[in-house]
C-alpha positions as CSV (number, residue, x, y, z in Angstrom):
1,M,-16.2,-18.4,-4.4
2,L,-13.5,-19.8,-6.8
3,T,-15.9,-19.2,-9.7
4,R,-14.6,-15.6,-9.4
5,I,-11.3,-16.8,-10.6
6,T,-11.0,-17.3,-14.3
7,Q,-8.2,-18.5,-16.7
8,T,-8.6,-17.6,-20.3
9,P,-6.1,-18.5,-23.0
10,G,-4.7,-15.2,-24.4
11,Q,-5.7,-13.1,-21.7
12,C,-2.9,-11.9,-19.4
13,G,-0.8,-14.8,-20.6
14,G,-3.3,-17.4,-19.4
15,R,-2.7,-16.4,-15.9
16,P,-5.6,-16.4,-13.2
17,C,-7.6,-13.4,-13.4
18,I,-10.7,-12.0,-11.6
19,R,-14.0,-12.4,-13.2
20,G,-12.5,-12.4,-16.6
21,M,-11.1,-8.8,-16.0
22,R,-7.4,-8.1,-16.8
23,I,-6.8,-7.9,-13.0
24,R,-4.5,-10.8,-12.2
25,V,-4.9,-12.8,-9.1
26,N,-1.0,-12.4,-8.4
27,D,-1.3,-8.7,-8.5
28,I,-3.9,-8.6,-5.8
29,L,-1.8,-11.1,-3.7
30,E,1.3,-9.0,-4.2
31,M,-0.5,-5.9,-3.0
32,L,-1.7,-7.7,0.0
33,A,1.8,-8.9,0.8
34,E,3.2,-5.3,0.6
35,N,0.5,-4.2,3.1
36,V,-1.8,-2.5,0.8
37,S,-5.1,-2.6,2.7
38,V,-8.3,-4.2,1.3
39,S,-9.9,-0.8,1.2
40,E,-7.1,0.7,-0.8
41,I,-7.4,-2.0,-3.4
42,L,-11.1,-1.6,-3.7
43,E,-10.6,2.2,-4.0
44,D,-7.9,1.6,-6.8
45,F,-9.9,-1.0,-8.7
46,P,-13.5,0.1,-8.4
47,D,-14.7,-2.9,-10.4
48,L,-13.4,-5.2,-7.7
49,E,-15.5,-6.5,-4.8
50,L,-14.5,-7.8,-1.4
51,E,-15.5,-11.3,-2.4
52,D,-13.0,-11.1,-5.4
53,I,-10.2,-10.5,-2.8
54,Q,-11.3,-13.2,-0.6
55,A,-11.4,-15.5,-3.7
56,C,-7.8,-14.5,-4.5
57,L,-6.8,-15.6,-1.0
58,L,-8.6,-18.8,-1.2
59,F,-7.2,-19.5,-4.6
60,A,-3.8,-19.1,-3.3
61,A,-4.4,-21.1,-0.1
62,R,-5.7,-24.1,-2.3
63,R,-2.6,-23.8,-4.5
64,T,-0.4,-24.2,-1.6
65,D,-2.0,-27.3,0.0
66,F,0.3,-30.0,-1.0
67,P,-0.2,-33.7,0.2
68,R,2.1,-34.5,2.9
69,L,4.1,-37.7,2.7
70,I,4.7,-39.6,6.0
71,A,7.6,-41.8,6.1
């Protein structure tokens, strides 16, 4: 699933994108946070697939999973 997320130097400032396209993961996550539905996103970006949006969510989840220190 995460193979759908790419980072290419010089493309979108090296930010994570979807399948080498100039659609940034952050843009998709922000739209979801603003209550834009998945169907609306897919309609607005016809090159996207449902799995791309799921990959964005998984990417974000993995980036926020920090080790917990127990004192």
